C-alpha positions as a LaTeX table, in Angstrom:
\begin{tabular}{lrrr}
\hline
Residue & $x$ (\AA) & $y$ (\AA) & $z$ (\AA) \\
\hline
Met1 & 62.58 & 287.45 & 153.91 \\
Lys2 & 60.19 & 284.53 & 152.82 \\
Gly3 & 62.80 & 283.28 & 150.37 \\
Thr4 & 65.07 & 283.40 & 153.46 \\
His5 & 62.65 & 281.38 & 155.76 \\
Gly6 & 62.27 & 278.95 & 152.81 \\
Ala7 & 65.85 & 278.06 & 152.32 \\
Ala8 & 66.24 & 277.83 & 156.05 \\
Ala9 & 63.18 & 275.23 & 156.41 \\
Glu10 & 64.52 & 273.44 & 153.65 \\
Gly11 & 67.94 & 273.22 & 155.23 \\
Ala12 & 66.71 & 272.16 & 158.33 \\
Arg13 & 64.55 & 269.50 & 156.72 \\
Ala14 & 67.78 & 268.18 & 154.94 \\
Gln15 & 69.83 & 267.97 & 158.23 \\
Asn16 & 66.71 & 266.11 & 159.74 \\
Thr17 & 66.54 & 263.71 & 157.04 \\
Ala18 & 70.36 & 263.24 & 157.10 \\
Ala19 & 70.55 & 262.80 & 160.92 \\
Lys20 & 67.45 & 260.08 & 160.46 \\
Ala21 & 69.72 & 258.12 & 158.12 \\
Leu22 & 72.86 & 258.43 & 160.13 \\
Leu23 & 70.77 & 257.18 & 163.18 \\
His24 & 68.97 & 254.35 & 160.87 \\
Phe25 & 72.67 & 253.40 & 159.83 \\
Ala26 & 74.19 & 253.32 & 163.05 \\
Arg27 & 71.31 & 251.15 & 164.72 \\
Lys28 & 72.05 & 248.70 & 161.74 \\
Asn29 & 75.36 & 248.34 & 162.21 \\
Val30 & 76.18 & 248.62 & 165.70 \\
Val31 & 78.84 & 245.77 & 165.68 \\
Met32 & 80.68 & 247.49 & 162.99 \\
Leu33 & 80.83 & 251.06 & 164.70 \\
Ile34 & 81.81 & 249.43 & 167.95 \\
Ala35 & 84.56 & 247.79 & 165.97 \\
Leu36 & 85.71 & 251.07 & 164.52 \\
Val37 & 85.45 & 252.66 & 168.16 \\
Ala38 & 87.85 & 249.79 & 169.42 \\
Ala39 & 90.33 & 249.82 & 166.57 \\
Val40 & 90.61 & 253.41 & 167.01 \\
Ile41 & 91.39 & 253.14 & 170.56 \\
Thr42 & 93.88 & 250.62 & 170.30 \\
Met43 & 95.94 & 252.90 & 167.94 \\
Phe44 & 96.68 & 255.20 & 170.33 \\
Phe45 & 98.89 & 252.56 & 172.04 \\
Val46 & 99.77 & 251.21 & 168.84 \\
Pro47 & 101.00 & 253.85 & 166.45 \\
Val48 & 100.27 & 252.92 & 162.73 \\
Asp49 & 103.44 & 251.35 & 161.04 \\
Arg50 & 104.20 & 248.92 & 158.41 \\
Ala51 & 103.13 & 246.15 & 160.78 \\
Tyr52 & 99.27 & 247.03 & 160.18 \\
Leu53 & 99.66 & 245.44 & 157.04 \\
Gly54 & 100.24 & 241.96 & 158.44 \\
Tyr55 & 96.91 & 242.27 & 160.44 \\
Phe56 & 94.72 & 241.54 & 157.67 \\
Asp57 & 93.80 & 238.23 & 156.23 \\
Phe58 & 92.90 & 239.26 & 152.75 \\
Arg59 & 92.11 & 235.84 & 151.52 \\
Thr60 & 89.17 & 235.62 & 154.33 \\
Leu61 & 88.09 & 238.90 & 153.21 \\
Thr62 & 87.86 & 237.85 & 149.55 \\
Cys63 & 86.06 & 234.69 & 150.42 \\
Leu64 & 83.57 & 236.50 & 152.13 \\
Phe65 & 82.98 & 238.72 & 149.73 \\
Cys66 & 82.45 & 236.42 & 146.81 \\
Val67 & 79.94 & 234.07 & 148.99 \\
Leu68 & 77.99 & 237.12 & 149.94 \\
Ala69 & 77.88 & 238.58 & 146.33 \\
Val70 & 76.78 & 235.30 & 144.67 \\
Val71 & 74.13 & 234.78 & 147.47 \\
Ser72 & 72.71 & 238.33 & 146.82 \\
Ala73 & 72.66 & 237.36 & 143.40 \\
Leu74 & 70.43 & 234.05 & 144.03 \\
Arg75 & 68.32 & 235.74 & 146.36 \\
Asn76 & 67.44 & 238.38 & 144.02 \\
Ile77 & 66.10 & 235.74 & 141.43 \\
Tyr78 & 64.10 & 234.11 & 144.72 \\
Phe79 & 66.09 & 230.98 & 144.35 \\
Phe80 & 66.11 & 229.91 & 148.13 \\
Tyr81 & 62.70 & 231.16 & 148.62 \\
Thr82 & 61.36 & 229.18 & 145.69 \\
Leu83 & 63.53 & 226.09 & 147.16 \\
Ala84 & 62.28 & 226.61 & 150.64 \\
Arg85 & 58.59 & 227.11 & 149.78 \\
Arg86 & 58.56 & 224.04 & 147.83 \\
Val87 & 59.78 & 221.86 & 150.80 \\
Val88 & 57.43 & 223.55 & 153.31 \\
Thr89 & 54.50 & 222.80 & 150.94 \\
Leu90 & 55.07 & 219.28 & 151.23 \\
Phe91 & 54.26 & 219.25 & 155.10 \\
Lys92 & 50.59 & 219.70 & 156.13 \\
Thr93 & 50.94 & 220.59 & 160.05 \\
Thr94 & 52.32 & 223.25 & 162.03 \\
Arg95 & 54.91 & 220.99 & 163.79 \\
Met96 & 56.39 & 219.61 & 160.34 \\
Ser97 & 56.41 & 223.06 & 159.00 \\
Val98 & 58.13 & 224.51 & 161.54 \\
Leu99 & 60.69 & 221.79 & 161.41 \\
Ala100 & 60.96 & 222.27 & 157.67 \\
Leu101 & 61.84 & 226.22 & 158.28 \\
Val102 & 64.12 & 225.38 & 161.17 \\
Tyr103 & 65.92 & 222.72 & 158.97 \\
Ile104 & 66.21 & 224.99 & 155.82 \\
Thr105 & 67.78 & 227.71 & 157.95 \\
Phe106 & 70.24 & 224.71 & 159.33 \\
Ile107 & 71.20 & 223.58 & 155.85 \\
Gly108 & 71.35 & 227.04 & 154.42 \\
Ser109 & 73.78 & 228.28 & 156.91 \\
Met110 & 76.15 & 225.60 & 155.96 \\
Leu111 & 76.18 & 226.85 & 152.25 \\
Ile112 & 75.54 & 230.50 & 152.63 \\
Ala113 & 76.58 & 231.61 & 155.97 \\
Asn114 & 74.45 & 232.17 & 159.01 \\
Asp115 & 73.45 & 235.66 & 158.54 \\
Met116 & 72.77 & 235.30 & 154.84 \\
Ala117 & 70.54 & 232.21 & 155.75 \\
Leu118 & 68.67 & 234.33 & 158.27 \\
Leu119 & 68.09 & 237.13 & 156.11 \\
Thr120 & 66.73 & 234.51 & 153.29 \\
Phe121 & 64.61 & 232.44 & 155.42 \\
Leu122 & 63.07 & 234.57 & 158.21 \\
Pro123 & 60.72 & 236.16 & 155.80 \\
Leu124 & 59.61 & 232.97 & 154.67 \\
Gly125 & 58.87 & 231.68 & 158.33 \\
Tyr126 & 56.83 & 234.96 & 158.65 \\
Phe127 & 55.02 & 234.28 & 155.53 \\
Val128 & 54.16 & 230.94 & 156.63 \\
Leu129 & 52.93 & 231.62 & 160.13 \\
His130 & 51.18 & 234.90 & 159.01 \\
Thr131 & 49.19 & 233.48 & 156.26 \\
Thr132 & 48.11 & 230.20 & 157.97 \\
Lys133 & 47.43 & 232.47 & 161.02 \\
Lys134 & 49.76 & 230.59 & 163.26 \\
Glu135 & 51.52 & 233.65 & 164.71 \\
Lys136 & 51.53 & 232.42 & 168.09 \\
Tyr137 & 54.52 & 230.37 & 167.12 \\
Met138 & 56.28 & 233.31 & 165.87 \\
Ala139 & 58.86 & 234.07 & 168.22 \\
Phe140 & 59.72 & 230.38 & 168.95 \\
Thr141 & 60.22 & 229.75 & 165.01 \\
Phe142 & 62.38 & 232.79 & 164.47 \\
Ile143 & 64.32 & 231.93 & 167.64 \\
Met144 & 64.84 & 228.24 & 166.40 \\
Gln145 & 65.82 & 229.62 & 163.15 \\
Asn146 & 68.33 & 231.84 & 164.64 \\
Ile147 & 69.85 & 229.06 & 166.88 \\
Ala148 & 69.93 & 226.47 & 163.94 \\
Ala149 & 71.64 & 229.24 & 161.72 \\
Asn150 & 74.60 & 229.87 & 164.22 \\
Leu151 & 74.94 & 226.24 & 165.04 \\
Gly152 & 74.21 & 224.84 & 161.61 \\
Gly153 & 76.89 & 227.14 & 160.19 \\
Met154 & 79.76 & 225.56 & 162.33 \\
Leu155 & 80.15 & 222.27 & 160.32 \\
Thr156 & 81.55 & 224.14 & 157.18 \\
Pro157 & 84.36 & 226.46 & 156.93 \\
Phe158 & 82.15 & 229.07 & 155.02 \\
Gly159 & 78.87 & 228.42 & 157.46 \\
Asn160 & 80.23 & 231.27 & 159.90 \\
Pro161 & 82.38 & 234.64 & 159.28 \\
Gln162 & 84.50 & 233.11 & 162.35 \\
Asn163 & 84.88 & 229.77 & 160.98 \\
Leu164 & 86.41 & 231.35 & 157.60 \\
Tyr165 & 88.75 & 233.13 & 159.52 \\
Leu166 & 90.00 & 230.23 & 161.68 \\
Tyr167 & 90.27 & 228.05 & 158.65 \\
Ser168 & 92.20 & 230.35 & 156.61 \\
Arg169 & 94.51 & 231.65 & 159.67 \\
Phe170 & 95.22 & 228.25 & 160.95 \\
Glu171 & 95.17 & 226.32 & 157.42 \\
Ile172 & 92.90 & 223.67 & 159.10 \\
Pro173 & 92.84 & 220.72 & 156.76 \\
Asn174 & 89.17 & 220.23 & 155.35 \\
Leu175 & 88.82 & 216.60 & 156.99 \\
Glu176 & 90.03 & 217.68 & 160.35 \\
Phe177 & 87.57 & 220.68 & 160.63 \\
Ile178 & 84.67 & 218.59 & 160.03 \\
Lys179 & 85.90 & 216.27 & 162.53 \\
Ile180 & 86.38 & 218.72 & 165.17 \\
Met181 & 82.79 & 220.46 & 164.48 \\
Ala182 & 80.77 & 216.99 & 164.16 \\
Pro183 & 80.22 & 216.35 & 167.76 \\
Pro184 & 78.69 & 219.50 & 168.86 \\
Phe185 & 77.02 & 219.70 & 165.39 \\
Val186 & 75.27 & 216.41 & 165.69 \\
Phe187 & 74.21 & 217.24 & 169.39 \\
Ala188 & 72.85 & 220.51 & 168.18 \\
Val189 & 70.68 & 219.01 & 165.65 \\
Leu190 & 69.28 & 216.69 & 168.33 \\
Leu191 & 68.34 & 219.50 & 170.79 \\
Ile192 & 66.72 & 221.64 & 167.97 \\
Thr193 & 64.82 & 218.79 & 166.60 \\
Leu194 & 63.52 & 217.88 & 170.41 \\
Cys195 & 62.39 & 221.37 & 171.09 \\
Cys196 & 60.49 & 221.69 & 167.66 \\
Ile197 & 58.88 & 218.53 & 168.58 \\
Val198 & 57.99 & 219.46 & 172.22 \\
Phe199 & 56.83 & 223.13 & 171.95 \\
Val200 & 55.12 & 222.93 & 168.38 \\
Lys201 & 51.80 & 221.02 & 168.25 \\
Ser202 & 51.00 & 219.00 & 165.27 \\
Glu203 & 48.18 & 221.13 & 163.96 \\
Pro204 & 46.53 & 220.92 & 160.47 \\
Leu205 & 48.20 & 223.84 & 158.29 \\
Ala206 & 47.47 & 224.96 & 154.70 \\
Leu207 & 49.51 & 227.28 & 152.95 \\
Asp208 & 48.76 & 229.74 & 150.32 \\
Gly209 & 50.60 & 231.69 & 147.95 \\
Met210 & 51.89 & 232.29 & 144.23 \\
Glu211 & 54.70 & 230.10 & 142.75 \\
Val212 & 57.64 & 232.05 & 141.75 \\
Lys213 & 59.26 & 230.77 & 138.35 \\
Leu214 & 63.18 & 230.90 & 138.27 \\
Asn215 & 65.09 & 231.96 & 135.21 \\
Arg216 & 66.95 & 228.93 & 134.22 \\
Arg217 & 69.76 & 230.73 & 132.38 \\
Arg218 & 70.28 & 233.25 & 135.53 \\
Thr219 & 69.93 & 230.20 & 137.93 \\
Ala220 & 72.40 & 228.13 & 136.39 \\
Leu221 & 74.95 & 231.15 & 135.84 \\
Tyr222 & 74.52 & 231.89 & 139.56 \\
Leu223 & 74.96 & 228.32 & 140.84 \\
Ala224 & 78.14 & 228.01 & 138.71 \\
Leu225 & 79.42 & 231.38 & 140.61 \\
Phe226 & 78.61 & 229.64 & 143.64 \\
Ala227 & 80.28 & 226.71 & 143.11 \\
Leu228 & 83.16 & 228.88 & 142.10 \\
Ser229 & 83.18 & 230.55 & 145.61 \\
Ile230 & 83.06 & 227.07 & 147.27 \\
Val231 & 86.14 & 225.95 & 145.33 \\
Ile232 & 87.95 & 229.26 & 146.76 \\
Val233 & 86.87 & 228.58 & 150.09 \\
Phe234 & 88.47 & 225.06 & 149.95 \\
Arg235 & 91.37 & 226.43 & 148.41 \\
Gly236 & 90.80 & 224.62 & 145.27 \\
Ile237 & 91.91 & 227.69 & 143.19 \\
Pro238 & 93.82 & 231.24 & 144.29 \\
Tyr239 & 91.30 & 233.58 & 146.02 \\
Trp240 & 92.25 & 236.12 & 143.57 \\
Ile241 & 90.56 & 234.54 & 140.49 \\
Gly242 & 87.45 & 234.97 & 142.28 \\
Leu243 & 87.91 & 238.53 & 143.27 \\
Ile244 & 88.16 & 239.09 & 139.34 \\
Val245 & 85.59 & 236.62 & 137.79 \\
Ile246 & 82.68 & 236.95 & 140.32 \\
Pro247 & 82.42 & 240.85 & 140.55 \\
Ala248 & 83.20 & 241.01 & 136.56 \\
Val249 & 80.20 & 238.58 & 135.88 \\
Leu250 & 77.80 & 240.15 & 138.40 \\
Leu251 & 78.64 & 243.52 & 136.85 \\
Phe252 & 76.66 & 242.59 & 134.09 \\
Ala253 & 74.26 & 240.35 & 135.23 \\
Asp254 & 73.31 & 241.82 & 138.23 \\
Arg255 & 74.56 & 244.98 & 139.61 \\
Lys256 & 72.20 & 245.05 & 142.52 \\
Ala257 & 73.71 & 242.04 & 144.01 \\
Leu258 & 77.18 & 243.57 & 144.21 \\
Ala259 & 75.21 & 246.73 & 145.95 \\
Met260 & 73.73 & 244.15 & 148.34 \\
Val261 & 76.77 & 243.01 & 149.63 \\
Asp262 & 77.07 & 243.17 & 153.46 \\
Tyr263 & 80.11 & 245.70 & 153.03 \\
Pro264 & 79.73 & 246.68 & 156.76 \\
Leu265 & 80.42 & 243.20 & 157.80 \\
Leu266 & 83.65 & 243.27 & 155.91 \\
Leu267 & 84.35 & 246.63 & 157.39 \\
Thr268 & 83.95 & 244.99 & 160.68 \\
Phe269 & 86.53 & 242.26 & 159.82 \\
Val270 & 88.96 & 245.03 & 159.03 \\
Phe271 & 88.36 & 246.95 & 162.30 \\
Phe272 & 88.58 & 243.79 & 164.17 \\
Phe273 & 91.72 & 242.74 & 162.51 \\
Ile274 & 93.18 & 246.13 & 163.46 \\
Phe275 & 91.80 & 245.74 & 167.00 \\
Ala276 & 93.24 & 242.40 & 167.44 \\
Gly277 & 96.61 & 242.91 & 165.93 \\
Asn278 & 97.06 & 245.93 & 168.12 \\
Met279 & 96.12 & 243.97 & 171.18 \\
Ala280 & 98.63 & 241.44 & 170.69 \\
Arg281 & 101.38 & 243.89 & 170.60 \\
Ile282 & 100.43 & 245.39 & 174.05 \\
Ala283 & 102.39 & 243.31 & 176.64 \\
Pro284 & 100.36 & 243.58 & 179.51 \\
Val285 & 97.15 & 242.62 & 177.60 \\
Arg286 & 99.28 & 239.59 & 175.96 \\
Thr287 & 100.11 & 238.18 & 179.13 \\
Phe288 & 96.69 & 238.58 & 180.84 \\
Val289 & 94.76 & 237.09 & 177.65 \\
Ser290 & 97.65 & 234.19 & 177.29 \\
Gly291 & 97.22 & 233.29 & 181.00 \\
Phe292 & 93.45 & 232.75 & 181.09 \\
Leu293 & 93.47 & 230.94 & 177.65 \\
Asn294 & 96.03 & 228.34 & 179.06 \\
Arg295 & 93.50 & 227.64 & 181.80 \\
Asn296 & 90.85 & 226.49 & 179.34 \\
Val297 & 90.55 & 227.87 & 175.66 \\
Leu298 & 87.17 & 226.17 & 175.27 \\
Leu299 & 85.56 & 227.71 & 178.14 \\
Val300 & 87.26 & 231.18 & 177.93 \\
Ser301 & 86.37 & 231.70 & 174.16 \\
Thr302 & 82.87 & 230.49 & 174.85 \\
Leu303 & 82.42 & 233.00 & 177.67 \\
Ser304 & 84.08 & 235.79 & 175.37 \\
Cys305 & 81.75 & 235.60 & 172.81 \\
Gln306 & 78.92 & 236.52 & 175.19 \\
Phe307 & 80.60 & 239.82 & 175.69 \\
Ile308 & 82.00 & 240.84 & 172.49 \\
Ser309 & 80.53 & 238.30 & 170.01 \\
Asn310 & 81.93 & 235.43 & 168.22 \\
Val311 & 83.64 & 236.90 & 165.11 \\
Pro312 & 85.77 & 239.58 & 167.37 \\
Ser313 & 86.58 & 236.74 & 170.01 \\
Ala314 & 87.88 & 234.50 & 167.06 \\
Val315 & 90.10 & 237.36 & 165.67 \\
Leu316 & 91.26 & 238.54 & 169.17 \\
Leu317 & 91.72 & 235.26 & 171.06 \\
Ser318 & 93.59 & 233.68 & 167.71 \\
Gln319 & 96.51 & 235.97 & 168.55 \\
Phe320 & 97.27 & 234.25 & 171.82 \\
Thr321 & 96.69 & 230.45 & 171.19 \\
Gln322 & 97.80 & 227.71 & 168.59 \\
Asn323 & 94.88 & 225.37 & 169.98 \\
Tyr324 & 92.54 & 225.70 & 167.13 \\
Ala325 & 90.36 & 223.13 & 167.66 \\
Asp326 & 89.05 & 224.07 & 171.13 \\
Leu327 & 89.05 & 227.70 & 169.92 \\
Leu328 & 87.19 & 226.91 & 166.83 \\
Val329 & 84.37 & 225.00 & 169.13 \\
Gly330 & 84.26 & 227.66 & 171.78 \\
Val331 & 83.64 & 230.53 & 169.22 \\
Asn332 & 80.82 & 228.48 & 167.48 \\
Ile333 & 78.79 & 227.06 & 170.41 \\
Gly334 & 79.49 & 230.59 & 171.92 \\
Gly335 & 77.22 & 231.96 & 169.03 \\
Val336 & 74.26 & 231.00 & 171.61 \\
Gly337 & 73.51 & 232.95 & 174.54 \\
Thr338 & 73.27 & 236.52 & 174.81 \\
Leu339 & 71.66 & 238.66 & 172.24 \\
Ile340 & 75.31 & 240.16 & 170.89 \\
Ala341 & 76.92 & 236.81 & 171.11 \\
Ser342 & 76.17 & 236.71 & 167.26 \\
Leu343 & 75.56 & 238.89 & 164.70 \\
Ala344 & 73.17 & 236.76 & 163.44 \\
Ser345 & 71.17 & 237.14 & 166.69 \\
Leu346 & 70.79 & 240.65 & 166.13 \\
Ile347 & 69.63 & 240.37 & 162.77 \\
Thr348 & 66.90 & 237.87 & 163.77 \\
Phe349 & 65.86 & 240.26 & 166.65 \\
Arg350 & 65.43 & 243.26 & 164.21 \\
Glu351 & 63.13 & 241.44 & 162.09 \\
Tyr352 & 61.20 & 239.92 & 164.64 \\
Leu353 & 60.52 & 243.33 & 165.95 \\
His354 & 60.03 & 244.57 & 162.31 \\
His355 & 56.81 & 242.34 & 161.98 \\
Asn356 & 56.13 & 242.46 & 165.73 \\
Pro357 & 56.41 & 245.83 & 167.43 \\
Gly358 & 55.59 & 246.24 & 170.92 \\
Lys359 & 56.75 & 242.50 & 171.68 \\
Thr360 & 60.49 & 243.16 & 172.74 \\
Trp361 & 60.50 & 241.94 & 176.05 \\
His362 & 58.50 & 238.94 & 175.37 \\
Tyr363 & 61.04 & 238.08 & 172.62 \\
Val364 & 63.95 & 238.80 & 174.92 \\
Arg365 & 62.61 & 236.61 & 177.46 \\
Thr366 & 61.82 & 233.76 & 175.34 \\
Phe367 & 65.06 & 233.89 & 173.24 \\
Ser368 & 67.36 & 234.15 & 176.37 \\
Ala369 & 65.42 & 230.95 & 177.79 \\
Phe370 & 66.43 & 228.93 & 174.75 \\
Asn371 & 69.76 & 230.32 & 174.10 \\
Phe372 & 71.06 & 230.25 & 177.61 \\
Gly373 & 69.55 & 226.45 & 177.67 \\
Phe374 & 71.39 & 225.55 & 174.57 \\
Leu375 & 74.62 & 227.20 & 175.51 \\
Ala376 & 74.59 & 225.16 & 179.00 \\
Leu377 & 73.90 & 222.19 & 177.44 \\
Leu378 & 76.27 & 222.22 & 174.47 \\
Leu379 & 79.22 & 223.44 & 176.76 \\
Ala380 & 78.42 & 220.60 & 179.15 \\
Phe381 & 78.51 & 218.45 & 176.42 \\
Met382 & 82.02 & 219.55 & 174.80 \\
Leu383 & 83.56 & 219.53 & 178.27 \\
Leu384 & 82.40 & 216.05 & 179.04 \\
Leu385 & 83.89 & 214.78 & 175.83 \\
Lys386 & 87.15 & 216.46 & 176.39 \\
Arg387 & 87.18 & 215.08 & 179.91 \\
Phe388 & 86.82 & 211.45 & 178.54 \\
Gly389 & 89.17 & 212.48 & 175.83 \\
Leu390 & 86.61 & 211.64 & 172.99 \\
\hline
\end{tabular}
């Protein structure tokens, strides 16, 4: 009997552990699960056939995988942490240090994608403010880093996942891409800088902590792989080369980096490809969405992000319009606003609550005030430029 009860108790504990792990996974990957449900629902209206193969943009998936893998390897040797820490230690006031943190995230998002920039630099923001006892600026700094990641990434094709998709789908020329995104990018830089100057006081700041010594050989190797990823993104060489070379090298140099790749993000794209492809084949949906987009692609795409996030908005709406310029701007500035407007915003929210449990509503209020302010100003700015033909 005791053996039976012991086995039953062990089984119950195992089930409880599995349930907790499943719940943790679900909370961490809400967007992916929503995309999966959406894809499955559309499959009832459009049965699986050969046309499904045409839904997937394999180049986008490959480029995203390569960038995420190399960035994970660089993070494992503390490359970005070391680089950021050296920049921050140059400044001696809270205002300048917060500006440095925000700018580092801004620049990082252009190079390593917005979500990876936040995963890399949000912990540094916490470290700086916590060790210098400036926690009062924690929510503001995290929110500015989040806005910087979403808006900084819009200047480059690989800065935001939706950029990589649209850049590949419409084969946008490199210079044209930068020309399209330069006006909102410059305006965003000015807004972010102004906010940091106004809302952060110039107080003395001293940063303590241990220096991290980089492994020169690994740093050189990973930077070479990163350069290869960038060349692939810019169509310098076929994408399948990166899919062979980068995993092969990391398999020997850093297997952990391959395991750290955000595979749920890749699956999110796969599910959204299915969802968007099926939606485009449903006649009433095609007519309805096309009608709205014909009125104002910029406005519709920006508002769409507030409800279904920027990546699915890009994938879905690209099925119904060839106006990639307005769509590109819309799904980028639409990344600010609600908490679900961008996956990056959910990453920041999760990171903040990890360090500041019990301050959910304080964060949400502050986040909403700044994000909707940025959204209104950016949208007004772009609509004004379009009105005057600039």
